[in-house]
C-alpha positions as CSV (number, residue, x, y, z in Angstrom):
1,M,11.8,105.6,9.6
2,I,11.4,103.1,12.4
3,R,8.0,104.7,13.3
4,I,6.8,104.4,9.7
5,F,7.9,100.8,9.6
6,A,6.1,100.0,12.8
7,L,3.0,101.7,11.5
8,C,3.1,99.7,8.4
9,L,3.3,96.5,10.4
10,A,0.4,97.5,12.5
11,L,-1.7,98.3,9.5
12,T,-0.8,95.0,7.8
13,A,-1.7,93.1,11.0
14,G,-5.0,94.9,11.2
15,A,-5.8,94.1,7.6
16,A,-4.9,90.5,8.0
17,H,-7.2,90.2,11.1
18,A,-10.0,91.9,9.2
19,D,-9.7,89.5,6.3
20,A,-9.7,86.4,8.5
21,P,-12.5,84.0,7.9
22,R,-15.3,83.9,10.5
23,V,-14.9,80.5,12.2
24,V,-17.2,79.0,14.9
25,T,-16.4,76.0,17.0
26,D,-18.5,74.0,19.5
27,I,-16.5,73.0,22.6
28,A,-13.4,74.3,24.2
29,P,-11.0,71.5,23.2
30,I,-11.9,71.9,19.6
31,H,-11.7,75.7,19.9
32,S,-8.2,75.2,21.2
33,L,-7.1,73.1,18.2
34,V,-8.7,75.5,15.7
35,A,-7.1,78.5,17.5
36,Q,-3.7,76.9,17.2
37,V,-4.1,76.5,13.4
38,M,-5.5,80.0,13.1
39,E,-2.7,81.6,15.1
40,G,-1.7,85.0,13.6
41,V,-4.7,85.0,11.2
42,G,-7.7,85.2,13.4
43,T,-9.5,83.8,16.5
44,P,-12.4,81.4,16.3
45,D,-15.6,81.8,18.2
46,L,-16.7,79.4,20.9
47,L,-20.3,78.3,21.3
48,V,-20.1,76.1,24.4
49,P,-18.0,77.9,27.1
50,P,-16.3,75.8,29.8
51,G,-18.6,74.9,32.6
52,T,-21.6,74.6,30.2
53,D,-23.4,71.3,29.4
54,A,-22.4,70.6,25.8
55,H,-25.2,68.1,25.4
56,H,-28.1,70.4,26.3
57,L,-27.6,74.0,25.5
58,A,-30.1,76.8,24.6
59,L,-28.6,78.8,21.8
60,R,-28.3,82.4,22.9
61,P,-29.1,85.3,20.4
62,S,-25.4,86.2,20.3
63,D,-24.5,82.6,19.4
64,A,-27.2,82.6,16.7
65,Q,-25.5,85.7,15.2
66,K,-22.1,84.0,15.2
67,L,-23.6,81.1,13.3
68,A,-25.4,83.3,10.9
69,R,-22.1,85.1,10.1
70,A,-19.9,82.0,10.1
71,E,-17.9,81.0,7.0
72,V,-16.5,77.9,8.7
73,V,-18.0,75.8,11.4
74,V,-16.0,73.1,13.2
75,W,-17.9,70.8,15.5
76,I,-17.8,67.3,16.9
77,G,-21.2,66.3,15.5
78,P,-24.7,65.5,16.6
79,A,-23.6,62.6,18.8
80,L,-22.3,65.2,21.2
81,T,-24.4,68.3,20.5
82,P,-27.7,67.2,18.9
83,W,-29.2,70.7,19.6
84,L,-26.8,72.2,17.1
85,S,-28.0,70.3,14.0
86,D,-31.0,72.4,13.3
87,P,-29.4,75.8,13.9
88,L,-26.6,74.9,11.6
89,A,-29.0,74.0,8.8
90,T,-31.1,77.1,9.2
91,L,-28.6,79.8,10.3
92,A,-25.4,78.7,8.5
93,P,-26.5,76.8,5.4
94,D,-23.7,78.2,3.3
95,A,-20.9,77.8,5.8
96,A,-18.2,75.2,5.2
97,T,-19.0,72.7,7.9
98,L,-16.4,70.3,9.3
99,T,-18.0,67.5,11.3
100,L,-15.1,65.9,13.0
101,L,-16.8,62.6,13.9
102,E,-17.2,62.1,10.1
103,T,-13.6,62.6,9.2
104,P,-11.7,59.6,7.9
105,G,-8.5,58.1,9.3
106,W,-9.2,57.2,12.9
107,A,-10.8,54.4,14.8
108,R,-14.2,55.0,16.5
109,R,-15.3,53.6,19.8
110,D,-18.8,52.4,20.7
111,L,-20.3,53.8,23.8
112,V,-21.0,51.6,26.8
113,D,-24.5,50.2,26.8
114,G,-25.3,52.1,23.6
115,H,-25.7,55.5,25.3
116,D,-25.5,58.1,22.6
117,H,-25.9,61.5,24.3
118,G,-29.2,62.0,22.3
119,G,-27.5,61.8,19.0
120,G,-28.0,59.3,16.1
121,D,-27.5,55.6,16.1
122,H,-25.1,54.3,13.6
123,A,-25.9,50.9,12.3
124,G,-27.0,49.8,15.7
125,H,-24.0,51.2,17.5
126,A,-23.7,54.5,19.2
127,I,-20.4,56.2,18.6
128,D,-18.5,57.6,21.6
129,P,-18.1,61.3,20.7
130,H,-15.3,62.0,23.2
131,A,-12.6,61.3,20.7
132,W,-10.7,64.6,21.3
133,L,-9.3,62.9,24.4
134,D,-7.0,60.9,22.2
135,P,-4.2,63.1,20.9
136,E,-3.6,60.8,17.9
137,V,-7.2,61.5,16.9
138,A,-6.6,65.2,17.5
139,M,-3.7,65.0,15.0
140,V,-6.1,63.7,12.3
141,W,-8.5,66.4,13.1
142,V,-5.9,69.1,13.0
143,R,-5.1,68.1,9.4
144,A,-8.8,68.3,8.5
145,I,-9.1,71.7,10.2
146,R,-6.1,72.9,8.2
147,D,-7.6,71.7,5.0
148,A,-11.0,73.3,5.7
149,L,-9.3,76.7,6.5
150,V,-7.1,76.5,3.4
151,T,-10.0,75.8,1.2
152,T,-12.0,78.7,2.6
153,D,-9.1,81.1,2.9
154,P,-6.4,80.2,0.4
155,D,-4.7,83.6,0.9
156,N,-3.5,82.4,4.4
157,A,-2.7,78.8,3.3
158,V,1.0,79.1,4.1
159,R,0.3,80.3,7.6
160,Y,-2.3,77.6,8.2
161,A,0.0,74.9,7.0
162,A,2.9,76.1,9.2
163,N,0.6,76.4,12.2
164,A,-0.7,72.9,11.7
165,E,2.8,71.5,11.6
166,T,3.6,73.3,14.8
167,T,0.4,72.0,16.4
168,L,1.1,68.4,15.2
169,T,4.6,68.6,16.7
170,G,3.1,69.7,20.0
171,L,0.5,67.0,20.0
172,L,3.2,64.3,19.3
173,S,5.3,65.7,22.1
174,L,2.2,65.6,24.4
175,H,1.4,62.0,23.4
176,T,5.0,60.9,24.1
177,R,5.1,62.6,27.5
178,L,1.7,61.1,28.6
179,S,2.8,57.6,27.4
180,S,5.9,57.8,29.5
181,D,4.1,59.3,32.6
182,L,1.3,56.7,32.5
183,A,3.4,53.7,31.7
184,G,3.7,52.4,35.3
185,V,0.2,53.4,36.6
186,P,-1.8,50.3,37.8
187,R,-4.6,49.3,35.4
188,G,-8.3,48.9,36.2
189,T,-8.0,50.5,39.6
190,W,-10.1,53.7,39.1
191,I,-13.8,54.5,38.6
192,A,-14.7,57.2,36.1
193,P,-17.6,59.7,36.8
194,H,-19.2,58.8,33.5
195,A,-18.3,56.9,30.3
196,A,-16.3,59.7,28.6
197,F,-12.7,58.7,29.0
198,G,-12.6,55.6,26.8
199,Y,-10.4,57.1,24.1
200,F,-7.9,58.4,26.6
201,S,-7.8,55.1,28.6
202,D,-7.6,53.1,25.4
203,R,-4.7,55.1,24.0
204,Y,-2.7,54.8,27.2
205,S,-3.8,51.2,28.1
206,L,-5.2,52.5,31.4
207,P,-8.7,51.1,31.6
208,S,-11.1,52.1,34.3
209,A,-12.8,49.4,36.5
210,A,-16.1,51.0,35.6
211,A,-18.0,54.3,35.3
212,I,-20.5,55.6,37.8
213,S,-22.9,56.4,34.9
214,D,-23.1,55.9,31.2
215,G,-23.4,59.6,30.5
216,D,-22.7,62.8,32.5
217,D,-26.4,63.7,32.5
218,E,-27.6,60.3,33.7
219,A,-28.1,59.0,37.2
220,P,-26.9,55.5,38.1
221,G,-29.4,52.9,39.4
222,P,-29.2,51.4,42.9
223,A,-28.1,48.0,41.6
224,H,-25.2,49.5,39.7
225,L,-24.1,51.6,42.7
226,A,-24.2,48.5,44.9
227,K,-22.0,46.6,42.5
228,L,-19.5,49.5,42.3
229,R,-19.5,49.8,46.1
230,A,-18.7,46.1,46.5
231,V,-15.7,46.6,44.1
232,V,-14.4,49.6,46.1
233,V,-14.9,47.8,49.4
234,S,-12.9,44.8,48.1
235,G,-9.9,47.1,47.7
236,K,-9.6,46.5,43.9
237,V,-10.3,50.2,43.3
238,T,-8.0,52.8,44.8
239,C,-9.5,55.9,43.1
240,V,-13.1,57.1,42.5
241,L,-13.5,60.2,40.4
242,S,-16.2,62.9,40.2
243,E,-16.6,65.5,37.5
244,T,-14.9,68.8,38.0
245,G,-17.4,71.3,39.3
246,G,-20.1,68.6,39.7
247,P,-21.6,66.9,42.7
248,T,-19.5,64.3,44.6
249,D,-22.5,62.4,46.2
250,Y,-21.9,59.2,44.3
251,A,-18.2,59.2,44.8
252,D,-18.6,59.9,48.5
253,L,-21.1,57.0,48.8
254,L,-18.7,54.6,47.0
255,T,-15.7,55.4,49.1
256,D,-17.2,56.0,52.5
257,G,-15.3,53.9,55.1
258,T,-12.7,52.7,52.6
259,D,-9.1,53.6,51.7
260,A,-10.0,54.6,48.2
261,R,-9.1,58.2,47.2
262,L,-11.3,60.9,45.8
263,A,-10.5,63.3,43.0
264,A,-12.2,65.4,40.3
265,I,-11.6,65.0,36.6
266,D,-12.5,67.1,33.6
267,D,-13.1,66.1,30.0
268,T,-13.8,69.5,28.4
269,G,-11.7,72.0,30.2
270,M,-14.3,73.4,32.7
271,A,-11.7,75.1,34.9
272,L,-9.4,76.2,32.0
273,E,-9.2,79.4,30.0
274,P,-10.3,78.9,26.4
275,G,-7.5,79.3,23.9
276,P,-4.6,77.6,22.2
277,A,-3.1,76.2,25.4
278,L,-6.3,74.6,26.7
279,Y,-6.0,71.3,24.8
280,T,-2.5,70.4,26.2
281,D,-3.5,71.6,29.6
282,L,-6.7,69.5,29.6
283,L,-5.0,66.2,28.7
284,G,-2.1,66.9,31.0
285,G,-4.5,67.5,33.8
286,I,-6.3,64.3,33.2
287,A,-3.0,62.4,33.3
288,A,-1.9,64.2,36.4
289,T,-5.2,63.5,38.2
290,L,-5.1,59.8,37.4
291,M,-1.5,59.5,38.5
292,S,-2.0,61.3,41.8
293,C,-5.3,59.6,42.6
294,I,-4.4,56.0,41.6
295,Q,-0.9,56.0,43.1
296,P,-0.1,59.2,45.0
């Protein structure tokens, strides 16, 4: 009897998985949020694996197949991945597409110096697309992800709703913990590798002194580097960050002969395993890096 019951459970689980909607996401943090909402129903596909430049990616044949089969696509938007706009239109015209930067209910930031990662310009202001680094924005997005999945797959609506509530509870707990951990960290004493951490620093009132470059694919000019070097030499900056897995040349130059500390920071989860836990690990890692580098 027990064996028959176990077999029924296995067959039911297999059927549920087979009936799960085909969902495609762009970057690992968004994949993590979607995976949490889909827990027990299915697993979303990830187009931009960790360690890959999200701004400039050549779509592989396997990725094109994922898009062509997709029933739901969840992506940040063209401000982050402009190369994805045309494939979405041609390969997934009938998919339910959730463009997270277009969702209502959260405050957008303008990018420093109008840098827009190659995306569109909105009424003269380039929107900073790195909004996943604010867990309160992520909460808004989780609700939008839930609604998109429920609309496409109403048979699993109860599971999506329950998973979304669990995810929201986890995000609130993460936000509360980070607020407490970062409360006493000195402000304006760190230099970011590029202008990607504004949503995080705004949320936790932890502004950087500057960024080495406006974008992670842009090289800083000599005058800008000289200005940053002067700030570091003055002792006002105690931490200079480079990007995880990226070159440290500029950070080394800025800190040479000073007491400022070096560390690497990650905004997309380059060193993390894709999956439900990545989002929490990513933001927790950013906080831990800042705390240890600014005030070890």
